[in-house]
MARFIKE-16565 format. One record per residue (C-alpha): residue number from 1; x, y, z. Coordinates in nm, 2 decimals, always signed. Example, Ala and Ser with C-alpha at 12.3 -4.5 7.8 and 13.67 -1.06 7.14 Angstrom:
2
(tilo 1 (+1.23 -0.45 +0.78)),
(tilo 2 (+1.37 -0.11 +0.71)),
***
This chain:
260
(tilo 1 (+0.20 +1.84 -0.40)),
(tilo 2 (+0.24 +1.92 -0.02)),
(tilo 3 (+0.53 +1.81 +0.14)),
(tilo 4 (+0.53 +1.88 +0.53)),
(tilo 5 (+0.78 +1.82 +0.80)),
(tilo 6 (+0.58 +1.66 +1.09)),
(tilo 7 (+0.65 +1.82 +1.45)),
(tilo 8 (+0.91 +1.69 +1.69)),
(tilo 9 (+1.16 +1.56 +1.45)),
(tilo 10 (+0.90 +1.31 +1.30)),
(tilo 11 (+0.98 +1.17 +0.95)),
(tilo 12 (+0.90 +1.37 +0.65)),
(tilo 13 (+0.55 +1.33 +0.51)),
(tilo 14 (+0.39 +1.38 +0.18)),
(tilo 15 (+0.02 +1.43 +0.16)),
(tilo 16 (-0.01 +1.25 -0.18)),
(tilo 17 (+0.15 +0.94 -0.05)),
(tilo 18 (-0.08 +0.65 +0.04)),
(tilo 19 (+0.04 +0.34 +0.23)),
(tilo 20 (-0.14 +0.01 +0.18)),
(tilo 21 (-0.10 -0.21 +0.51)),
(tilo 22 (-0.24 -0.55 +0.61)),
(tilo 23 (-0.09 -0.66 +0.95)),
(tilo 24 (-0.11 -1.02 +0.80)),
(tilo 25 (+0.01 -1.15 +0.48)),
(tilo 26 (-0.20 -1.31 +0.21)),
(tilo 27 (-0.49 -1.08 +0.20)),
(tilo 28 (-0.43 -0.93 -0.13)),
(tilo 29 (-0.26 -0.62 -0.04)),
(tilo 30 (+0.00 -0.63 -0.32)),
(tilo 31 (-0.30 -0.71 -0.57)),
(tilo 32 (-0.49 -0.41 -0.44)),
(tilo 33 (-0.18 -0.18 -0.46)),
(tilo 34 (-0.11 -0.26 -0.82)),
(tilo 35 (-0.49 -0.23 -0.91)),
(tilo 36 (-0.51 +0.10 -0.73)),
(tilo 37 (-0.21 +0.24 -0.90)),
(tilo 38 (-0.35 +0.13 -1.25)),
(tilo 39 (-0.69 +0.28 -1.18)),
(tilo 40 (-0.52 +0.61 -1.09)),
(tilo 41 (-0.32 +0.61 -1.39)),
(tilo 42 (-0.63 +0.54 -1.60)),
(tilo 43 (-0.79 +0.86 -1.44)),
(tilo 44 (-0.50 +1.05 -1.58)),
(tilo 45 (-0.31 +1.08 -1.25)),
(tilo 46 (+0.07 +1.06 -1.24)),
(tilo 47 (+0.13 +0.74 -1.03)),
(tilo 48 (+0.42 +0.57 -0.87)),
(tilo 49 (+0.39 +0.24 -0.71)),
(tilo 50 (+0.67 +0.17 -0.44)),
(tilo 51 (+0.72 -0.18 -0.33)),
(tilo 52 (+0.79 -0.14 +0.04)),
(tilo 53 (+0.77 -0.52 +0.11)),
(tilo 54 (+1.14 -0.53 +0.19)),
(tilo 55 (+1.27 -0.89 +0.17)),
(tilo 56 (+0.96 -1.03 +0.02)),
(tilo 57 (+0.90 -0.79 -0.27)),
(tilo 58 (+0.68 -0.91 -0.53)),
(tilo 59 (+0.51 -0.62 -0.72)),
(tilo 60 (+0.75 -0.67 -1.02)),
(tilo 61 (+0.69 -1.06 -1.02)),
(tilo 62 (+0.29 -0.99 -1.01)),
(tilo 63 (+0.33 -0.77 -1.33)),
(tilo 64 (+0.59 -0.98 -1.49)),
(tilo 65 (+0.88 -0.73 -1.50)),
(tilo 66 (+1.23 -0.77 -1.48)),
(tilo 67 (+1.38 -0.43 -1.33)),
(tilo 68 (+1.74 -0.37 -1.40)),
(tilo 69 (+1.76 -0.19 -1.05)),
(tilo 70 (+1.58 -0.23 -0.73)),
(tilo 71 (+1.58 -0.09 -0.38)),
(tilo 72 (+1.90 -0.27 -0.29)),
(tilo 73 (+2.10 -0.03 -0.50)),
(tilo 74 (+1.93 +0.26 -0.33)),
(tilo 75 (+1.98 +0.15 +0.03)),
(tilo 76 (+2.33 +0.08 -0.05)),
(tilo 77 (+2.38 +0.40 -0.18)),
(tilo 78 (+2.47 +0.29 -0.55)),
(tilo 79 (+2.17 +0.45 -0.70)),
(tilo 80 (+1.90 +0.72 -0.64)),
(tilo 81 (+1.53 +0.63 -0.64)),
(tilo 82 (+1.50 +0.84 -0.95)),
(tilo 83 (+1.74 +0.62 -1.13)),
(tilo 84 (+1.57 +0.29 -1.01)),
(tilo 85 (+1.22 +0.38 -1.15)),
(tilo 86 (+1.09 +0.11 -1.39)),
(tilo 87 (+0.80 +0.21 -1.63)),
(tilo 88 (+0.50 -0.02 -1.65)),
(tilo 89 (+0.41 +0.06 -1.98)),
(tilo 90 (+0.07 -0.14 -1.99)),
(tilo 91 (-0.05 +0.04 -1.70)),
(tilo 92 (+0.11 +0.38 -1.76)),
(tilo 93 (+0.24 +0.41 -1.40)),
(tilo 94 (+0.59 +0.39 -1.25)),
(tilo 95 (+0.73 +0.12 -1.02)),
(tilo 96 (+1.01 +0.12 -0.76)),
(tilo 97 (+1.07 -0.24 -0.73)),
(tilo 98 (+1.18 -0.39 -0.41)),
(tilo 99 (+1.44 -0.66 -0.34)),
(tilo 100 (+1.30 -1.00 -0.30)),
(tilo 101 (+1.46 -1.26 -0.08)),
(tilo 102 (+1.69 -1.03 +0.10)),
(tilo 103 (+1.66 -1.08 +0.49)),
(tilo 104 (+1.94 -0.82 +0.55)),
(tilo 105 (+1.72 -0.57 +0.37)),
(tilo 106 (+1.43 -0.66 +0.61)),
(tilo 107 (+1.65 -0.59 +0.91)),
(tilo 108 (+1.75 -0.22 +0.81)),
(tilo 109 (+1.72 +0.01 +1.09)),
(tilo 110 (+1.55 +0.35 +1.08)),
(tilo 111 (+1.88 +0.53 +1.06)),
(tilo 112 (+2.01 +0.34 +0.76)),
(tilo 113 (+1.65 +0.38 +0.59)),
(tilo 114 (+1.62 +0.75 +0.65)),
(tilo 115 (+1.81 +0.88 +0.33)),
(tilo 116 (+1.60 +0.66 +0.12)),
(tilo 117 (+1.29 +0.78 +0.29)),
(tilo 118 (+1.38 +1.13 +0.22)),
(tilo 119 (+1.43 +1.06 -0.14)),
(tilo 120 (+1.09 +0.91 -0.16)),
(tilo 121 (+0.93 +1.20 +0.00)),
(tilo 122 (+1.10 +1.43 -0.25)),
(tilo 123 (+1.02 +1.22 -0.55)),
(tilo 124 (+0.64 +1.24 -0.45)),
(tilo 125 (+0.65 +1.59 -0.56)),
(tilo 126 (+0.67 +1.47 -0.93)),
(tilo 127 (+0.36 +1.26 -0.91)),
(tilo 128 (-0.02 +1.30 -0.81)),
(tilo 129 (-0.01 +0.99 -0.61)),
(tilo 130 (+0.25 +0.76 -0.47)),
(tilo 131 (+0.13 +0.43 -0.32)),
(tilo 132 (+0.35 +0.22 -0.09)),
(tilo 133 (+0.29 -0.15 -0.08)),
(tilo 134 (+0.38 -0.21 +0.28)),
(tilo 135 (+0.51 -0.54 +0.41)),
(tilo 136 (+0.29 -0.74 +0.64)),
(tilo 137 (+0.34 -0.71 +1.00)),
(tilo 138 (+0.43 -0.44 +1.25)),
(tilo 139 (+0.82 -0.46 +1.22)),
(tilo 140 (+1.01 -0.12 +1.24)),
(tilo 141 (+1.07 -0.07 +0.86)),
(tilo 142 (+0.68 -0.13 +0.80)),
(tilo 143 (+0.63 +0.14 +1.07)),
(tilo 144 (+0.90 +0.38 +0.93)),
(tilo 145 (+0.76 +0.35 +0.56)),
(tilo 146 (+0.39 +0.41 +0.68)),
(tilo 147 (+0.50 +0.71 +0.87)),
(tilo 148 (+0.55 +0.92 +0.56)),
(tilo 149 (+0.21 +0.86 +0.44)),
(tilo 150 (-0.08 +1.09 +0.50)),
(tilo 151 (-0.33 +0.82 +0.44)),
(tilo 152 (-0.31 +0.45 +0.53)),
(tilo 153 (-0.54 +0.19 +0.39)),
(tilo 154 (-0.56 -0.13 +0.58)),
(tilo 155 (-0.66 -0.44 +0.38)),
(tilo 156 (-0.84 -0.71 +0.58)),
(tilo 157 (-1.03 -1.03 +0.53)),
(tilo 158 (-1.27 -1.23 +0.74)),
(tilo 159 (-0.99 -1.44 +0.89)),
(tilo 160 (-0.95 -1.39 +1.27)),
(tilo 161 (-0.58 -1.35 +1.22)),
(tilo 162 (-0.62 -1.07 +0.97)),
(tilo 163 (-0.84 -0.88 +1.19)),
(tilo 164 (-0.62 -0.92 +1.51)),
(tilo 165 (-0.30 -0.82 +1.30)),
(tilo 166 (-0.47 -0.52 +1.16)),
(tilo 167 (-0.57 -0.41 +1.48)),
(tilo 168 (-0.24 -0.43 +1.63)),
(tilo 169 (-0.11 -0.22 +1.31)),
(tilo 170 (-0.39 +0.04 +1.36)),
(tilo 171 (-0.31 +0.06 +1.73)),
(tilo 172 (+0.05 +0.15 +1.65)),
(tilo 173 (-0.06 +0.42 +1.38)),
(tilo 174 (-0.29 +0.58 +1.62)),
(tilo 175 (-0.04 +0.60 +1.89)),
(tilo 176 (+0.19 +0.84 +1.69)),
(tilo 177 (+0.17 +1.22 +1.74)),
(tilo 178 (+0.13 +1.28 +1.39)),
(tilo 179 (-0.12 +0.99 +1.31)),
(tilo 180 (-0.22 +0.94 +0.95)),
(tilo 181 (-0.56 +0.89 +0.84)),
(tilo 182 (-0.66 +0.52 +0.85)),
(tilo 183 (-0.93 +0.36 +0.64)),
(tilo 184 (-1.02 +0.01 +0.60)),
(tilo 185 (-1.09 -0.21 +0.29)),
(tilo 186 (-1.23 -0.55 +0.33)),
(tilo 187 (-1.10 -0.79 +0.07)),
(tilo 188 (-1.22 -1.12 -0.06)),
(tilo 189 (-1.57 -1.09 +0.08)),
(tilo 190 (-1.85 -1.33 -0.01)),
(tilo 191 (-2.09 -1.03 -0.03)),
(tilo 192 (-2.11 -0.67 +0.05)),
(tilo 193 (-2.31 -0.75 +0.34)),
(tilo 194 (-2.04 -0.99 +0.47)),
(tilo 195 (-1.78 -0.73 +0.41)),
(tilo 196 (-1.95 -0.48 +0.62)),
(tilo 197 (-1.98 -0.74 +0.89)),
(tilo 198 (-1.61 -0.80 +0.88)),
(tilo 199 (-1.55 -0.43 +0.92)),
(tilo 200 (-1.80 -0.39 +1.19)),
(tilo 201 (-1.60 -0.65 +1.38)),
(tilo 202 (-1.26 -0.46 +1.36)),
(tilo 203 (-1.46 -0.14 +1.41)),
(tilo 204 (-1.59 -0.25 +1.75)),
(tilo 205 (-1.25 -0.34 +1.87)),
(tilo 206 (-1.09 +0.00 +1.77)),
(tilo 207 (-1.38 +0.17 +1.92)),
(tilo 208 (-1.37 -0.02 +2.25)),
(tilo 209 (-1.00 -0.02 +2.31)),
(tilo 210 (-0.85 +0.28 +2.09)),
(tilo 211 (-1.15 +0.51 +2.11)),
(tilo 212 (-1.10 +0.54 +1.74)),
(tilo 213 (-1.34 +0.44 +1.45)),
(tilo 214 (-1.15 +0.40 +1.11)),
(tilo 215 (-1.41 +0.46 +0.83)),
(tilo 216 (-1.48 +0.17 +0.59)),
(tilo 217 (-1.33 +0.28 +0.24)),
(tilo 218 (-1.50 -0.01 +0.06)),
(tilo 219 (-1.55 -0.38 +0.02)),
(tilo 220 (-1.40 -0.59 -0.26)),
(tilo 221 (-1.60 -0.91 -0.34)),
(tilo 222 (-1.44 -1.24 -0.38)),
(tilo 223 (-1.35 -1.30 -0.76)),
(tilo 224 (-1.18 -1.59 -0.91)),
(tilo 225 (-1.05 -1.36 -1.19)),
(tilo 226 (-0.81 -1.20 -0.94)),
(tilo 227 (-0.61 -1.55 -0.92)),
(tilo 228 (-0.62 -1.56 -1.29)),
(tilo 229 (-0.46 -1.22 -1.32)),
(tilo 230 (-0.19 -1.29 -1.08)),
(tilo 231 (-0.12 -1.62 -1.24)),
(tilo 232 (-0.09 -1.46 -1.59)),
(tilo 233 (+0.13 -1.18 -1.43)),
(tilo 234 (-0.08 -0.88 -1.53)),
(tilo 235 (-0.31 -0.62 -1.38)),
(tilo 236 (-0.68 -0.73 -1.36)),
(tilo 237 (-0.77 -0.41 -1.56)),
(tilo 238 (-0.59 -0.57 -1.86)),
(tilo 239 (-0.71 -0.94 -1.79)),
(tilo 240 (-1.06 -0.88 -1.68)),
(tilo 241 (-1.15 -0.51 -1.64)),
(tilo 242 (-1.53 -0.57 -1.60)),
(tilo 243 (-1.53 -0.82 -1.33)),
(tilo 244 (-1.65 -0.77 -0.96)),
(tilo 245 (-1.34 -0.72 -0.80)),
(tilo 246 (-1.20 -0.47 -1.07)),
(tilo 247 (-1.54 -0.27 -1.02)),
(tilo 248 (-1.51 -0.26 -0.65)),
(tilo 249 (-1.15 -0.15 -0.67)),
(tilo 250 (-1.26 +0.13 -0.89)),
(tilo 251 (-1.52 +0.25 -0.65)),
(tilo 252 (-1.24 +0.27 -0.40)),
(tilo 253 (-1.02 +0.46 -0.62)),
(tilo 254 (-1.29 +0.72 -0.69)),
(tilo 255 (-1.35 +0.78 -0.34)),
(tilo 256 (-0.98 +0.84 -0.27)),
(tilo 257 (-0.94 +1.07 -0.57)),
(tilo 258 (-1.26 +1.26 -0.45)),
(tilo 259 (-1.10 +1.36 -0.14)),
(tilo 260 (-0.84 +1.54 -0.33)),
***
């Protein structure tokens, strides 16, 4: 996998890192990150899911895992990222668990995060894909984490706050000198058409004010089985692999893999 140093002392970047963002919480970003990791693994890709939601980490909770180490040990220098990996055997992919409930972690500055960021970019060479489940919002640690990804998938819903917060996140991404490729996923849509309409609203704002049109990667239709899988602390591909949401997510994963 290609690891490239961006110009003008920008952070390292790995071409196989995909960051999943939302701007706003509660739009299904973590569920999508888990599902995408599982789909990649099922397709035979070596996959690492990194829980970058520092302070509110919940990937391990959604999958019913109890890691012996988390990112707290990495940021404090007590362990390396490689030593902190937890294997999710049911999904055949690796997880780097975050540290839930630690407000001090969320306040980490870019300088303190840099050694861990460098480790993650180096670790990406051992995988086909690394997925970063970013924290919601546009705080510094979210921006630092997203800066090492060549691609950023922004998950939105039809809520006005989801669209405005996603726009704010996209604005910051596109302002970088070494801007990532930004793509949109509309989640929890009542239909394919409604999802496309939600995307069109966001795209109009981006086109008008940013002179940038982020492509629509896909629409995931509303599916009650998603809540069931989260409650049962399992991936939807284990709980209900043939449902609407799983099928829609699979189509998105195929698009991402085709680009490579």
